[in-house]
C-alpha positions in Angstrom: 39.8 131.3 97.1 41.6 128.0 96.6 43.5 126.2 99.4 47.4 126.5 99.1 49.0 123.4 97.5 51.1 121.7 100.3 51.7 118.5 98.3 55.1 119.7 96.9 58.3 118.2 97.9 59.6 119.1 101.4 62.9 120.7 101.8 66.0 118.5 102.2 66.9 120.7 105.1 64.3 119.8 107.6 65.0 121.5 111.0 63.3 118.7 112.8 66.3 116.4 111.8 68.7 118.4 113.9 69.1 117.8 117.6 67.8 120.5 119.9 70.5 120.2 122.5 73.2 121.7 120.3 73.4 124.8 118.2 72.9 124.3 114.5 74.8 126.3 111.9 71.9 126.3 109.5 68.9 127.0 111.7 68.0 129.3 114.5 66.8 127.8 117.8 63.1 128.4 116.6 63.8 126.3 113.4 64.1 129.2 110.9 66.9 129.0 108.3 69.7 131.4 108.9 69.9 134.1 106.3 73.3 133.2 104.8 72.2 129.6 104.5 69.0 130.3 102.6 70.5 130.7 99.0 72.4 127.4 99.5 69.3 125.6 100.7 67.2 126.9 97.8 69.9 125.8 95.3 70.1 122.3 96.7 66.3 122.0 97.0 66.0 122.8 93.3 68.0 119.7 92.4 66.4 116.3 92.5 67.7 114.0 95.3 68.7 111.4 92.7 70.8 114.1 90.9 72.4 115.1 94.2 73.3 111.5 94.9 75.0 111.4 91.5 76.9 114.5 92.3 78.1 113.1 95.7 79.3 110.0 93.8 81.1 112.3 91.4 82.8 114.0 94.3 83.9 110.5 95.5 85.2 109.6 92.0 87.1 112.9 91.6 88.9 112.4 94.9 89.7 108.8 94.0 91.1 109.9 90.6 93.2 112.7 92.3 94.5 110.1 94.8 93.1 112.1 97.8 93.8 109.7 100.6 95.2 109.3 104.1 98.1 107.1 104.8 98.6 105.1 101.6 100.2 102.2 103.6 97.6 101.7 106.3 96.6 98.3 105.1 98.3 95.1 103.9 97.3 95.9 100.4 98.9 99.3 100.5 95.6 101.1 99.7 94.9 104.5 101.1 91.8 105.5 103.1 89.8 107.9 101.0 89.6 111.6 102.0 85.8 111.9 102.7 84.4 115.1 101.4 80.7 116.1 101.9 79.3 118.1 98.9 77.3 120.5 101.0 79.6 123.5 101.8 79.7 125.4 105.1 78.8 129.1 104.4 80.0 131.9 106.7 78.8 135.5 106.2 81.2 138.3 105.7 80.6 140.0 109.1 81.1 136.9 111.2 84.2 136.0 109.2 85.6 139.5 109.8 85.5 138.8 113.5 87.3 135.4 113.1 89.9 137.0 110.8 90.7 139.8 113.3 91.0 137.4 116.2 93.2 135.0 114.3 95.5 137.7 113.1 95.9 138.9 116.7 96.5 135.3 118.0 99.1 134.6 115.3 101.0 137.7 116.2 100.9 136.8 119.9 102.2 133.3 119.2 105.1 134.7 117.1 106.0 137.0 120.0 105.9 134.1 122.4 108.2 132.0 120.2 110.6 134.9 119.8 110.9 135.2 123.6 111.0 131.4 124.4 113.8 130.8 122.0 115.4 134.2 122.7 115.8 136.2 125.9 113.1 134.2 127.8 111.8 137.4 129.6 108.4 135.7 130.0 110.0 133.0 132.1 112.0 135.5 134.2 108.9 137.7 134.8 106.6 134.9 135.7 104.4 135.0 132.5 105.3 131.4 131.8 106.2 128.7 134.4 109.5 127.0 134.0 107.8 123.6 133.7 106.1 124.8 130.5 109.5 125.3 128.9 112.1 123.0 130.4 109.8 120.0 131.0 108.1 120.5 127.6 108.9 118.0 124.8 107.8 120.7 122.3 110.6 123.0 123.4 113.9 122.1 121.6 117.0 123.2 123.5 119.2 123.1 120.4 117.1 125.8 118.8 117.7 128.2 121.7 119.2 131.4 120.3 118.4 130.7 116.6 117.0 133.8 114.9 115.1 132.9 111.7 115.6 134.6 108.5 113.7 137.9 108.6 113.0 137.4 112.3 109.8 135.5 111.4 109.3 132.8 114.0 105.9 131.9 112.5 104.9 131.8 108.9 102.1 129.3 108.7 99.6 129.0 111.6 96.3 127.2 112.1 93.7 126.8 114.7 90.7 124.5 115.3 87.6 126.5 116.1 84.3 125.3 117.3 81.0 127.1 117.9 79.6 126.6 121.3 76.0 126.4 122.4 76.1 130.1 123.1 76.9 130.8 119.4 80.5 132.0 120.1 83.6 130.6 118.4 86.3 129.3 120.6 89.8 127.9 119.9 90.2 124.2 120.7 93.7 123.7 119.4 96.6 125.6 118.0 98.9 124.3 115.2 102.3 125.7 114.3 104.9 122.9 114.3 103.4 121.3 111.2 100.0 122.7 110.4 98.2 120.2 108.3 95.2 120.7 106.1 96.2 123.4 103.5 96.3 120.9 100.7 93.1 119.2 101.7 91.3 122.6 101.9 92.6 123.3 98.4 91.4 119.9 97.1 88.0 120.5 98.6 87.6 123.8 96.9 88.8 122.4 93.5 86.3 119.5 93.7 83.2 121.4 95.0 83.7 124.3 92.6 83.7 121.9 89.7 80.7 119.8 90.9 78.6 122.9 91.6 80.3 125.3 89.1 77.2 127.3 88.3 76.3 127.8 92.0 79.9 128.6 92.8 80.3 131.3 90.2 76.9 132.9 90.9 77.8 133.3 94.5 80.2 135.9 95.9 82.6 133.5 97.5 86.1 134.6 98.4 88.8 132.7 96.5 91.7 130.8 98.1 94.4 131.5 95.4 95.3 135.0 96.8 96.2 133.4 100.2 98.6 131.0 98.5 100.1 133.8 96.5 100.6 135.8 99.7 102.3 132.8 101.3 104.7 132.3 98.4 105.5 136.0 98.2 106.2 136.1 101.9 108.7 133.2 101.7 110.4 134.3 98.5 111.0 137.9 99.7 112.6 136.9 103.0 115.5 134.8 101.6 118.8 136.2 100.4 118.1 135.8 96.7 121.0 134.0 94.9 119.6 134.7 91.5 116.4 135.4 89.7 114.6 132.4 91.3 115.0 131.6 95.0 115.6 128.0 95.8 112.4 126.9 97.5 111.6 123.2 98.3 108.8 121.4 100.1 110.2 118.9 102.6 108.1 115.8 103.2 108.6 112.6 105.2 107.7 110.8 102.0 104.9 108.4 101.0 104.9 106.8 104.5 103.3 110.1 105.7 99.6 109.7 106.3 99.0 113.1 104.4 101.5 112.6 101.6 98.7 113.5 99.1 98.7 117.0 100.6 102.4 117.4 100.2 102.3 116.3 96.6 99.3 118.6 95.8 101.0 121.7 97.4 104.2 120.9 95.6 102.5 120.9 92.3 100.3 123.9 93.0 103.0 126.1 94.4 105.7 124.8 92.0 108.1 123.8 94.7 110.2 120.6 94.3 108.9 117.9 96.6 112.0 116.5 98.5 112.7 114.2 101.4 115.5 114.4 104.0 117.9 112.3 102.0 117.6 114.7 99.0 119.2 117.5 101.0 122.7 117.9 102.4 124.4 120.6 104.5 127.9 121.7 103.4 129.7 124.5 105.2 126.6 125.6 106.9 124.6 125.8 103.6 121.8 123.5 102.4 121.9 121.9 99.0 119.6 119.8 97.0 121.3 116.7 95.6 120.6 116.5 91.9 122.0 114.4 89.1 124.1 117.2 87.7 125.4 118.2 91.2 124.4 120.2 94.2 121.9 123.0 93.9 121.6 125.7 96.7 118.4 125.8 98.7 117.2 129.1 100.2 113.9 128.2 101.8 112.5 124.9 103.1 108.7 124.7 103.4 108.8 122.1 106.2 106.2 119.3 106.5 108.0 117.1 108.9 107.8 117.2 112.6 110.2 119.3 114.8 111.6 116.2 116.4 112.6 114.7 113.0 114.1 117.8 111.4 117.8 117.3 112.3 118.9 113.8 113.4 122.4 115.2 114.3 121.4 118.1 116.6 118.5 116.3 118.1 120.4 112.9 118.5 117.9 110.8 116.6 118.3 107.3 115.3 116.3 107.9 112.1 117.4 109.7 109.0 114.1 111.4 108.1 115.5 114.9 108.6 118.6 116.8 107.4 121.7 116.5 109.5 123.1 119.9 110.3 119.9 121.8 109.4 119.6 123.6 112.8 123.2 124.9 112.5 122.4 126.1 109.0 119.4 128.0 110.4 121.6 129.4 113.2 123.9 130.8 110.5 120.9 132.2 108.6 121.9 130.4 105.4 118.4 128.9 105.0 114.8 129.9 105.9 112.8 127.0 107.4 109.1 127.5 107.3 108.0 127.1 110.1 111.2 127.4 112.0 112.3 124.2 113.9 110.9 124.4 117.4 107.7 126.3 116.5 105.8 123.2 117.7 106.0 124.9 121.2 102.8 126.6 120.1 101.1 123.2 120.0 101.6 122.6 123.7 98.0 121.7 124.9 98.2 123.7 128.2 99.6 126.9 126.6 96.1 128.5 126.1 95.8 128.8 129.9 98.4 131.6 129.8 97.4 133.3 126.6 95.0 135.9 128.0 97.6 137.2 130.4 100.4 137.1 127.8 98.2 138.9 125.3 97.7 141.8 127.8 101.4 141.7 128.7 102.8 141.6 125.1 100.2 143.3 123.1 98.4 145.5 125.6 95.0 144.1 124.6 92.5 141.4 125.5 92.5 138.1 123.6 89.8 138.3 121.0 89.4 134.6 120.3 88.5 132.8 123.5 90.1 129.5 124.3 88.3 126.4 125.3 88.2 126.3 129.2 91.3 124.6 130.5 92.7 124.2 134.0 96.4 123.5 134.6 97.1 121.2 137.6 100.5 122.8 138.1 98.8 125.7 139.8 97.6 124.9 143.3 94.3 126.8 143.0 93.2 125.3 139.7 94.4 121.9 140.8 92.0 122.0 143.7 89.2 122.8 141.2 90.1 119.9 139.1 90.3 117.4 142.0 86.9 118.5 143.2 85.3 118.1 139.7 87.0 115.0 138.3 83.7 113.4 137.2 82.7 116.5 135.2 86.0 117.3 133.6 88.2 115.7 130.9 91.7 115.1 132.4 94.5 115.1 129.8 98.2 115.4 129.5 99.3 119.0 129.7 102.5 119.0 127.6 101.8 116.6 124.7 98.9 115.4 122.7 100.2 111.9 122.1 99.4 110.7 125.6 95.7 110.3 125.1 93.1 111.0 127.7 93.8 110.0 131.3 91.6 107.5 133.2 87.9 108.5 133.5 85.9 109.4 136.6 85.4 105.8 137.6 89.0 105.8 138.7 89.0 109.0 140.7 91.5 107.8 143.3 94.1 106.7 140.8 93.6 109.8 138.7 93.9 112.1 141.8 97.1 110.3 142.8 98.5 110.8 139.3 97.7 114.5 139.4 99.3 115.0 142.8 102.4 113.0 141.8 103.1 115.2 138.7 100.7 118.1 138.7 102.6 120.0 136.0 102.0 117.1 133.6 98.2 117.2 133.9 95.4 119.5 132.9 91.6 119.3 132.7 89.0 120.8 130.4 85.3 121.1 130.0 83.7 118.6 127.7 83.5 120.0 124.2 80.0 120.5 122.7 80.3 121.7 119.1 77.7 122.9 116.7 76.1 120.7 114.0 75.9 121.3 110.3 73.8 119.8 107.5 75.6 116.9 105.7 74.6 114.6 102.9 73.7 111.1 103.9 73.2 108.4 101.3 69.7 109.8 100.3 69.0 112.7 102.6 70.5 115.5 104.7 71.3 115.0 108.4 73.4 116.6 111.2 77.1 116.2 111.9 79.2 117.8 114.5 81.9 120.1 113.2 85.2 121.9 113.8 86.7 124.6 111.6 90.4 124.6 110.8 91.4 128.0 109.6 94.9 129.2 108.5 97.0 132.3 108.6 100.3 133.2 107.0 102.9 135.9 107.7 103.2 138.9 105.4 105.5 141.9 105.5 102.7 143.8 107.4 101.6 141.1 109.8 99.4 138.1 109.0 96.9 137.2 106.4 94.0 134.7 106.8 92.8 132.2 104.3 89.2 133.1 103.5 87.9 129.7 104.2 89.6 126.5 105.3 88.7 123.0 106.3 85.5 122.0 108.1 86.0 118.7 109.8 82.8 116.7 110.5 81.7 113.5 112.2 78.6 111.8 113.4 79.7 111.8 117.0 82.0 113.9 119.2 84.6 111.2 120.0 85.3 110.7 116.3 85.4 114.4 115.7 87.8 115.1 118.5 90.0 112.0 117.9 93.1 111.6 115.8 91.6 109.4 113.1 90.9 111.5 110.0 90.1 108.4 108.0 86.8 108.2 110.1 85.9 111.9 109.7 84.4 113.9 106.8 85.3 117.3 105.6 83.5 120.3 104.0 84.6 123.2 101.9 84.1 126.5 103.8 82.5 129.3 101.7 83.2 132.8 103.0 80.7 135.2 101.5 82.0 138.5 100.3 80.1 141.8 100.6 81.7 143.0 97.4 82.2 141.5 93.9 85.0 138.9 93.8 87.6 139.2 91.1 89.1 136.1 89.5 92.6 135.4 90.5 95.1 132.9 89.2 98.1 131.8 91.3 100.0 130.5 88.3 100.0 133.8 86.4 101.1 135.8 89.5 103.9 133.7 91.0 106.8 135.0 89.0 108.0 136.5 85.7 110.2 134.3 83.5 113.4 136.2 82.8 114.7 133.8 80.1 113.7 130.7 78.3 115.1 127.3 79.4 114.6 123.8 78.1 117.0 122.0 80.4 115.9 119.8 83.3 117.4 118.2 86.4 116.0 116.2 89.2 117.0 114.8 92.6 118.9 111.5 92.5 116.1 109.9 94.7 113.5 110.9 92.2 115.6 109.5 89.3 115.9 106.2 91.2 112.1 105.8 91.6 111.5 106.8 88.0 114.0 104.3 86.8 112.3 101.5 88.8 108.8 102.7 87.9 109.8 102.0 84.3 111.3 98.6 85.2 108.2 97.6 87.2 105.9 98.7 84.5 107.7 96.6 81.9 108.0 93.7 84.3 104.3 93.7 84.9 103.5 94.0 81.2 105.8 91.1 80.2 104.4 88.8 82.8 100.8 89.8 82.0 101.3 89.0 78.3 102.8 85.6 79.1 100.0 84.7 81.5 97.4 86.0 79.0 98.7 83.6 76.4 98.3 80.7 78.8 94.8 81.6 80.0 93.6 82.1 76.4 94.5 78.6 75.7 93.0 77.3 78.9 89.7 79.0 78.2 89.4 77.7 74.7 87.6 74.5 73.5 90.8 72.7 72.5 92.1 70.1 74.9 95.5 71.0 76.4 97.0 67.8 75.0 96.0 69.1 71.5 97.8 72.5 72.0 101.3 71.8 70.8 102.7 75.1 72.1 101.2 74.8 75.6 104.2 72.9 77.1 106.4 75.6 75.8 104.4 78.3 77.5 104.4 76.4 80.8 108.1 75.9 80.6 108.6 79.6 80.3 106.5 80.2 83.5 108.5 77.6 85.3 111.8 79.0 84.1 110.9 82.4 85.6 109.7 80.8 88.8 106.2 82.1 88.2 104.8 78.7 88.9 106.6 75.9 90.7 108.5 73.1 88.8 107.4 69.5 89.0 108.9 67.6 91.9 110.9 65.4 89.6 111.9 68.4 87.4 110.0 66.8 84.5 108.2 68.8 81.7 104.9 67.2 82.6 101.8 69.5 83.0 99.9 69.0 86.3 96.3 68.2 86.3 93.8 70.9 85.3 92.7 71.9 88.8 96.3 72.0 90.2 97.4 74.1 87.2 94.6 76.5 87.7 95.5 76.9 91.3 99.2 77.6 90.5 98.2 80.1 87.8 95.8 81.9 90.2 98.6 82.1 92.7 100.8 83.7 90.1 98.1 86.2 89.5 96.7 87.2 92.9 99.0 86.1 95.7 100.5 89.1 97.4 103.0 86.9 99.3 104.6 85.8 96.1 107.2 88.4 94.9 106.6 87.4 91.2 102.8 87.5 91.2 101.1 90.1 89.0 99.4 91.9 91.9 102.7 92.1 93.8 104.4 93.7 90.8 101.5 96.1 90.3 101.8 97.1 93.9 105.5 97.9 93.3 104.4 100.0 90.3 102.1 102.0 92.7 104.7 102.3 95.4 107.3 103.7 92.9 104.7 106.0 91.4 103.7 107.4 94.9 107.3 108.4 95.5 107.2 110.6 92.4 103.6 111.6 92.2 104.5 115.2 92.0 106.3 114.4 88.8 103.3 112.7 87.2 100.5 114.4 85.4 97.0 114.2 86.8 96.0 112.0 84.0 98.9 109.6 84.6 98.1 109.5 88.3 94.5 108.7 87.6 95.6 105.7 85.5 97.9 104.6 88.4 94.9 104.8 90.7 93.0 102.3 88.6 95.5 99.7 89.8 93.9 100.0 93.3 90.9 98.0 92.0 93.1 95.1 90.9 93.8 94.0 94.4 90.1 92.8 94.6 90.3 91.0 91.3 90.6 87.5 92.6 86.9 86.9 92.1 87.0 88.2 88.5 87.7 86.1 85.4 91.5 85.8 85.1 91.5 86.7 81.4 89.4 89.8 82.0 91.8 90.8 84.8 94.8 90.4 82.5 93.1 92.3 79.7 92.2 95.2 82.1 95.8 95.2 83.5 97.3 95.4 80.0 94.9 98.2 79.0 95.8 100.2 82.1 99.5 99.7 81.7 99.3 100.6 78.0 97.3 103.8 78.9 100.1 104.9 81.3 102.8 104.1 78.7 100.9 106.1 76.1 100.6 109.1 78.4 104.3 108.9 79.3 105.2 108.8 75.6 102.9 111.5 74.5 102.7 113.9 77.5 106.1 113.8 79.3 108.7 116.3 78.2 111.9 114.6 77.1 113.8 115.7 80.3 115.8 113.6 82.7 112.7 112.3 84.4 111.3 110.8 81.2 114.8 109.5 80.3 115.3 107.6 83.5 111.8 106.1 83.4 112.1 105.1 79.8 115.7 103.8 80.4 114.2 101.6 83.1 111.7 100.2 80.7 114.3 99.5 78.1 116.6 97.8 80.5 113.8 95.6 81.8 112.4 94.8 78.4 115.8 93.9 77.1 116.5 91.6 80.0 113.1 90.0 79.6 113.5 89.6 75.9 117.0 88.1 76.1 115.9 85.7 78.8 112.7 84.8 77.0 114.5 83.9 73.8 117.3 82.1 75.6 114.9 79.9 77.5 112.6 79.3 74.6 115.2 78.7 71.9 115.9 75.0 72.8 112.2 74.3 72.8 110.8 76.2 69.8 112.5 73.7 67.5 112.1 70.6 69.6 108.4 70.9 70.5 106.5 72.6 67.6 106.7 75.5 65.2 103.6 76.8 66.8 105.9 77.7 69.7 107.4 80.3 67.5 103.9 81.8 67.1 103.5 81.8 70.8 106.9 83.5 71.2 105.8 86.3 68.8 102.5 86.6 70.6 104.2 87.1 74.0 106.5 89.6 72.4 103.6 91.5 70.9 105.1 91.2 67.4 102.9 88.6 65.7 101.1 91.1 63.5 104.4 92.6 62.2 105.7 89.1 61.3 102.5 88.2 59.4 102.6 91.5 57.5 106.2 90.9 56.4 106.3 87.1 55.9 103.3 85.4 54.3 104.7 82.0 55.1 104.8 79.6 58.0 106.7 80.6 61.1 110.5 80.1 60.7 113.2 80.5 63.2 115.6 82.9 61.3 113.0 85.6 60.5 111.5 85.3 63.9 114.9 85.8 65.6 115.7 88.7 63.2 112.4 90.4 64.2 112.9 89.9 68.0 116.6 90.3 68.3 118.1 92.4 65.4 115.3 94.6 64.0 115.9 98.2 65.3 112.5 99.3 63.9 110.6 96.8 66.1 109.9 98.5 69.6 109.9 95.0 71.1 113.3 93.8 69.8 116.5 93.6 71.7 118.3 95.8 69.2 115.7 98.6 69.7 116.2 98.5 73.4 119.9 98.8 73.1 119.6 101.7 70.6 117.3 103.5 73.0 119.6 102.9 76.0 122.5 104.3 74.1 120.5 107.4 73.1 119.5 108.0 76.8 123.1 107.6 78.0 124.2 110.2 75.6 121.9 112.8 77.3 122.8 112.0 80.9 124.7 114.7 82.8 128.4 113.9 83.2 131.3 115.7 84.9 134.0 114.3 82.6 133.3 115.5 79.0 135.4 112.8 77.4 133.2 110.4 75.5 132.8 106.9 76.9 134.7 107.8 80.1 131.9 106.3 82.3 131.3 102.6 82.6 127.7 102.8 81.6 128.6 104.6 78.4 131.0 101.9 77.4 128.5 99.2 78.3 125.8 100.8 76.2 128.1 101.1 73.2 129.3 97.5 73.6 125.7 96.2 73.7 124.6 98.2 70.7 127.6 97.2 68.7 127.3 93.5 69.6 123.7 93.3 68.6 124.3 95.1 65.3 127.2 92.8 64.4 125.2 89.6 65.1 124.4 87.5 62.0 121.5 85.1 62.2 120.9 84.6 58.5 121.7 80.9 58.6 119.7 80.0 61.7 117.4 77.0 61.1 115.6 74.6 63.3 116.6 71.7 61.1 120.3 72.4 61.5 120.9 72.9 65.2 124.6 73.7 65.6 127.1 76.5 66.1 124.7 79.3 65.3 122.3 78.2 68.0 125.1 77.9 70.6 126.5 81.3 69.5 123.0 82.9 69.9 122.5 81.4 73.4 126.0 82.6 74.4 125.2 86.1 73.0 121.9 86.3 74.9 123.6 85.2 78.2 126.3 87.8 77.7 123.6 90.5 77.0 121.7 89.6 80.2 125.0 90.0 82.2 125.8 93.3 80.5 122.3 94.7 81.0 122.4 93.8 84.7 125.9 95.4 85.0 124.7 98.5 83.1 121.8 99.0 85.5 124.1 98.7 88.5 126.6 101.2 87.0 123.8 103.7 86.4 122.7 103.3 90.0 126.3 103.7 91.3 127.0 106.7 89.2 123.8 108.7 89.5 121.5 107.3 92.2 122.8 107.8 95.7 120.3 105.4 97.4 121.6 102.1 96.0 122.6 100.7 99.5 119.1 101.3 101.0 116.8 101.6 98.0 113.6 99.6 98.4 113.9 98.5 94.8 117.4 97.1 94.7 116.6 93.7 96.1 113.9 93.3 93.5 116.6 93.2 90.8 116.9 89.5 91.3 113.2 88.9 92.0 113.3 89.1 95.8 110.5 91.0 97.6 111.1 94.6 98.4 111.4 95.5 102.1 
């Protein structure tokens, strides 16, 4: 007999890599793989480590392309912290999940009964089930919501808990989330990415799908509202791009089909909530709330900020709107509440609590306070009523800590240190252990609660990072819940609703129209400046000396006229020395502190796009994400940087032209482009006109190059560059997409399609201005224009261009005043004159 061959590759999942002082999800204490992990381990072992590394990189790239980040504005460059996703899923067998599901359903029902009592008759308070301090000293309890009965009597629609598996193998609840349960969108993103990267393994394994849960959630919300028509008015309320999890809001909005709105998009009139759209007010039946309780109603809660909707609590009191979750449900998030849950479960439901809570002692009770004071070194002392207060001083300051507890015992609690299980996770070239928590979700149904078959596994290399509030330092995993029966495919899109009639109209909130308008303007502003700088750098990088390039002074004068580079101290037309000129040009490219630099304008493009990311296709958003890399372009060749920028901007423009439906969203974005291009073109020609004749005819060629019209000119006129045909092409030719006439024609066409209350033609100022500009450019005659005969025609053209700039600026202001309600506070408005946005 031959000896067995032991030279083959070892498994990636080596049990010796996992610490023995914690429980491992993948291995038993004696080092044997758990049964439900074995198929996953075998599948990964069958793939070469180099291929696995490529797949992890693919996971990273897919998240980057999708824009999966935390807090897009957490750095000076405005770049988000990537959502870290480990490619190795966390499997859970059907039997174990059934126990979690049963316990979570019971816990959600208990929490809903507690909320109904706390904001209703408060029998638990009167009967001693809850102490008075837990209600009246609790910042999570909102007095203005007392007596408010939600639509359908549902005090809890979406609920989440953080579970951990202890050393004894049992799951315990570490935290409850009801005020604003985060993670639904990231769990969905994880499933989308992992199911694509490991599609064969995913479809060969009986894994329960997530789509039925989201369908149940939608159905639950839609059925509760008093339906005003065929389609209930459901919106997803977000704090906006400043939220650290704005990506989740945009993803859920797109996936569920709910308009993504901010507080300023909604208004309360006569106790009802309306969405402010261009065509008027649209009733809102349900608000899927993703803002905090404390920010929901600045009027009732006496807030200084305007993030919420003034009068929203009163609208809820009158049952004119269903808010999910109801304002005030954050009471469930109170850290010390789990102390009372076992007794409340027996009192309210007549049963023992199935899911244990992590051991906690409330210092407001004399007996437990004595236990805490006697064990300060072994316990973690924390704030009892809010999570924002961080951990109290450690055991080295026992005297101060004891004094604090005795001074306000109801404000303090203590808990055992948390020791969670570990899971296998992919390191740069191997598999190693990470500590983990499970965030699982439940939603209300007509018959109780349903649980998402999966959720979000949160991982970290150490416990402080895992238990902290810095998701940018954590990793996540997709949770695979195995099914003991075949899994049927399910599509959320096909099951949401039946279309009763065809429609081709569109409308959008005024705020969205504002951002789309300015997205178009910033895109065009970035493209125009990039083309001008590219022309300059092309000449700088050539073999010809600058003094031998006749059009170079003309190009430099254009940059100075637009304040892109500084003027000479004596206001002369002299060109600075080469090194100084390069420094000025690099500043115009890369300096984030300059409002007119290329990277600053590109950042404005990203900011505007983030505000409307739910309105952009995934392909368009991936193009926008490419601009993230341009902030690090200072070390690159400037000409390469400018070429890449133009390529990216052109890609976005092409997608917008070919992919966006011709609704109001596209019209406002394209109108912004046309306005900005028209202003830029009029200014460019007005500033360049005196010099194209005085300096050199090659300046005409440079003018055509900047305007991206040189190939058209050469195809039409096989002669030297002459002023009259150049001006005809750039000003009067309505077939040239870069001409002033083309922009005016497009602006007039867009204005014709804007919603209006007065049906009389040209009753609005923007209509009259659009007609005046189009008529003026069509009546302009430039046939006698010649560099050799500088006279009245030149002066008339300059006056015409100045007038057009003024009219275009006034037109943009009139559109904002008529349709866009945010003009006084818009972050873009100050950029109209080149000043930095706040």
